[in-house]
TORZAVEX-180841 format. One record per residue (C-alpha): residue in three letters; residue number from 1; x, y, z. Coordinates in nm, 3 decimals, padded with zeros to 5 digits, always signed. Example, Ala and Ser with C-alpha at 12.3 -4.5 7.8 and 13.67 -1.06 7.14 Angstrom:
2
R  code  pos       c1       c2       c3
R   ALA    1  +01.230  -00.450  +00.780
R   SER    2  +01.367  -00.106  +00.714
// end
This chain:
171
R  code  pos       c1       c2       c3
R   GLN    1  +00.000  +00.000  +00.000
R   LYS    2  +00.128  +00.345  -00.096
R   GLN    3  +00.161  +00.643  +00.136
R   GLN    4  -00.128  +00.883  +00.076
R   SER    5  -00.086  +01.258  +00.062
R   THR    6  -00.333  +01.484  +00.231
R   VAL    7  -00.518  +01.721  +00.003
R   THR    8  -00.616  +02.053  +00.154
R   ILE    9  -00.882  +02.268  -00.010
R   ARG   10  -00.898  +02.641  +00.054
R   GLU   11  -01.144  +02.891  -00.084
R   GLU   12  -00.983  +03.230  -00.134
R   LYS   13  -01.152  +03.566  -00.074
R   ASP   14  -01.215  +03.603  -00.448
R   GLY   15  -01.407  +03.270  -00.447
R   SER   16  -01.139  +03.070  -00.625
R   ILE   17  -01.059  +02.721  -00.499
R   ASN   18  -00.694  +02.631  -00.435
R   LEU   19  -00.569  +02.279  -00.374
R   TYR   20  -00.261  +02.197  -00.169
R   GLY   21  -00.085  +01.861  -00.144
R   LEU   22  -00.127  +01.767  -00.510
R   THR   23  +00.124  +01.733  -00.790
R   GLU   24  +00.101  +01.980  -01.077
R   GLU   25  +00.325  +01.956  -01.381
R   LYS   26  +00.352  +02.170  -01.691
R   VAL   27  +00.365  +01.960  -02.008
R   THR   28  +00.398  +02.052  -02.372
R   SER   29  +00.326  +01.722  -02.547
R   LEU   30  +00.093  +01.426  -02.538
R   ASP   31  +00.383  +01.196  -02.439
R   GLU   32  +00.465  +01.413  -02.136
R   MET   33  +00.098  +01.419  -02.034
R   MET   34  +00.065  +01.040  -02.063
R   ALA   35  +00.380  +00.997  -01.852
R   CYS   36  +00.216  +01.209  -01.580
R   LEU   37  -00.097  +00.994  -01.595
R   GLU   38  +00.115  +00.677  -01.566
R   ARG   39  +00.304  +00.812  -01.262
R   GLY   40  -00.026  +00.903  -01.099
R   SER   41  -00.170  +00.557  -01.164
R   LEU   42  +00.135  +00.390  -01.012
R   SER   43  +00.100  +00.590  -00.691
R   ARG   44  -00.267  +00.503  -00.644
R   ALA   45  -00.340  +00.330  -00.314
R   THR   46  -00.460  -00.032  -00.335
R   ALA   47  -00.514  -00.310  -00.082
R   SER   48  -00.633  -00.668  -00.084
R   THR   49  -00.986  -00.745  +00.036
R   LEU   50  -01.199  -01.061  +00.030
R   MET   51  -01.371  -00.929  -00.282
R   ASN   52  -01.075  -00.795  -00.481
R   GLU   53  -00.702  -00.869  -00.465
R   THR   54  -00.607  -00.516  -00.571
R   SER   55  -00.892  -00.297  -00.454
R   SER   56  -00.858  +00.078  -00.515
R   ARG   57  -00.849  +00.254  -00.181
R   SER   58  -00.911  +00.600  -00.319
R   HIS   59  -01.069  +00.791  -00.602
R   ALA   60  -00.828  +00.908  -00.872
R   LEU   61  -00.850  +01.251  -01.032
R   PHE   62  -00.644  +01.358  -01.333
R   THR   63  -00.703  +01.719  -01.439
R   ILE   64  -00.582  +01.875  -01.760
R   ASN   65  -00.577  +02.254  -01.780
R   ILE   66  -00.528  +02.379  -02.133
R   GLU   67  -00.424  +02.734  -02.209
R   GLN   68  -00.441  +02.885  -02.556
R   HIS   69  -00.276  +03.217  -02.624
R   GLN   70  -00.365  +03.403  -02.940
R   ILE   71  -00.079  +03.613  -03.066
R   GLY   72  -00.175  +03.922  -03.268
R   ASP   73  -00.188  +03.900  -03.646
R   LEU   74  +00.060  +03.623  -03.727
R   GLY   75  +00.095  +03.756  -04.081
R   SER   76  +00.238  +04.088  -03.967
R   PRO   77  +00.589  +04.129  -03.832
R   VAL   78  +00.643  +04.166  -03.458
R   LYS   79  +00.688  +04.530  -03.370
R   LYS   80  +01.035  +04.637  -03.278
R   ASP   81  +01.108  +04.648  -02.902
R   THR   82  +00.801  +04.437  -02.808
R   THR   83  +00.784  +04.097  -02.643
R   ILE   84  +00.559  +03.805  -02.726
R   ASP   85  +00.363  +03.877  -02.405
R   GLU   86  +00.283  +04.224  -02.539
R   GLU   87  +00.163  +04.075  -02.869
R   ILE   88  -00.088  +03.836  -02.708
R   SER   89  -00.437  +03.949  -02.808
R   GLY   90  -00.646  +03.668  -02.661
R   PHE   91  -00.637  +03.399  -02.397
R   MET   92  -00.863  +03.096  -02.350
R   THR   93  -00.860  +02.814  -02.098
R   ALA   94  -01.029  +02.477  -02.072
R   LYS   95  -01.030  +02.221  -01.794
R   PHE   96  -01.085  +01.848  -01.824
R   HIS   97  -01.126  +01.627  -01.517
R   PHE   98  -01.083  +01.253  -01.561
R   VAL   99  -01.213  +01.077  -01.252
R   ASP  100  -01.184  +00.709  -01.165
R   LEU  101  -01.409  +00.646  -00.869
R   ALA  102  -01.327  +00.363  -00.634
R   GLY  103  -01.623  +00.125  -00.619
R   SER  104  -01.868  +00.126  -00.331
R   GLU  105  -01.807  -00.146  -00.078
R   ARG  106  -02.023  -00.368  +00.136
R   LEU  107  -01.797  -00.360  +00.437
R   LYS  108  -01.912  -00.700  +00.566
R   LYS  109  -01.829  -00.868  +00.234
R   THR  110  -01.480  -00.717  +00.200
R   GLY  111  -01.355  -00.840  +00.537
R   ALA  112  -01.169  -00.509  +00.569
R   THR  113  -01.021  -00.410  +00.903
R   GLY  114  -00.810  -00.124  +01.036
R   SER  115  -00.702  +00.140  +00.784
R   THR  116  -00.853  -00.056  +00.493
R   LEU  117  -01.191  -00.043  +00.672
R   LYS  118  -01.157  +00.334  +00.726
R   GLU  119  -01.068  +00.381  +00.359
R   GLY  120  -01.380  +00.185  +00.258
R   ILE  121  -01.596  +00.404  +00.478
R   ASN  122  -01.443  +00.717  +00.322
R   ILE  123  -01.492  +00.577  -00.029
R   ASN  124  -01.860  +00.519  +00.044
R   ARG  125  -01.899  +00.869  +00.194
R   GLY  126  -01.744  +01.026  -00.116
R   LEU  127  -01.973  +00.829  -00.347
R   GLU  128  -02.277  +00.924  -00.140
R   ALA  129  -02.176  +01.292  -00.148
R   ARG  130  -02.134  +01.279  -00.527
R   GLY  131  -02.480  +01.123  -00.555
R   ASN  132  -02.628  +01.396  -00.331
R   VAL  133  -02.474  +01.667  -00.551
R   ARG  134  -02.600  +01.499  -00.868
R   SER  135  -02.949  +01.471  -00.719
R   ALA  136  -02.954  +01.835  -00.608
R   LEU  137  -02.842  +01.951  -00.954
R   THR  138  -03.107  +01.747  -01.135
R   GLU  139  -03.397  +01.839  -00.905
R   SER  140  -03.671  +02.061  -01.041
R   SER  141  -03.554  +02.420  -01.063
R   GLN  142  -03.868  +02.519  -00.870
R   LYS  143  -03.714  +02.371  -00.555
R   ILE  144  -03.459  +02.616  -00.423
R   GLN  145  -03.195  +02.427  -00.233
R   ASN  146  -02.829  +02.426  -00.153
R   VAL  147  -02.607  +02.198  -00.362
R   PRO  148  -02.395  +02.009  -00.104
R   TYR  149  -02.053  +02.043  -00.272
R   ARG  150  -01.877  +02.071  +00.066
R   GLU  151  -01.978  +01.721  +00.180
R   SER  152  -01.660  +01.571  +00.037
R   LYS  153  -01.326  +01.675  -00.107
R   LEU  154  -01.415  +01.509  -00.436
R   THR  155  -01.732  +01.712  -00.493
R   ARG  156  -01.561  +02.030  -00.371
R   ILE  157  -01.275  +01.985  -00.619
R   LEU  158  -01.520  +01.907  -00.901
R   GLN  159  -01.763  +02.187  -00.809
R   ASP  160  -01.683  +02.403  -01.113
R   SER  161  -01.729  +02.103  -01.343
R   LEU  162  -02.048  +01.964  -01.193
R   GLY  163  -02.253  +02.282  -01.194
R   GLY  164  -02.251  +02.614  -01.373
R   ASN  165  -02.108  +02.666  -01.720
R   SER  166  -01.977  +02.315  -01.786
R   GLN  167  -02.053  +01.993  -01.962
R   THR  168  -02.023  +01.672  -01.762
R   TYR  169  -02.019  +01.319  -01.899
R   MET  170  -02.030  +01.017  -01.672
R   VAL  171  -01.950  +00.672  -01.803
// end
């Protein structure tokens, strides 16, 4: 079993969400991005239970932030004594979250004890919280209610992708 890092979530005064305790890497190619995904997969926590020899003990989240900078008219020469930063005329971003949820567990069937039992309980809490958020978002708009993003770290991290101006696909 791998050592888990603790993820801390902080909401800043401007409303932005910052995550601490994660690994962030800048990549410039598909190969570099796939290498990051592979490293992340290798560090995922697993343990043996009565139901599965290599049971995932956590949810996995792989986020890709894409930035696109539009540089002025590419057909015209760069002005003398200007930098590329000064020539940028547009900026767009996109965010993709790839989430692999650990499966829900019937604790009696897994035979889990100790830390593996606690991990199973936390897995189930996270899945329940995600379900509560999904239910709140799909309820009739006539019912005014709070969407319970803060019930788990997973739903808090995914808040901007689950509601608002986003498209979410679940497989």
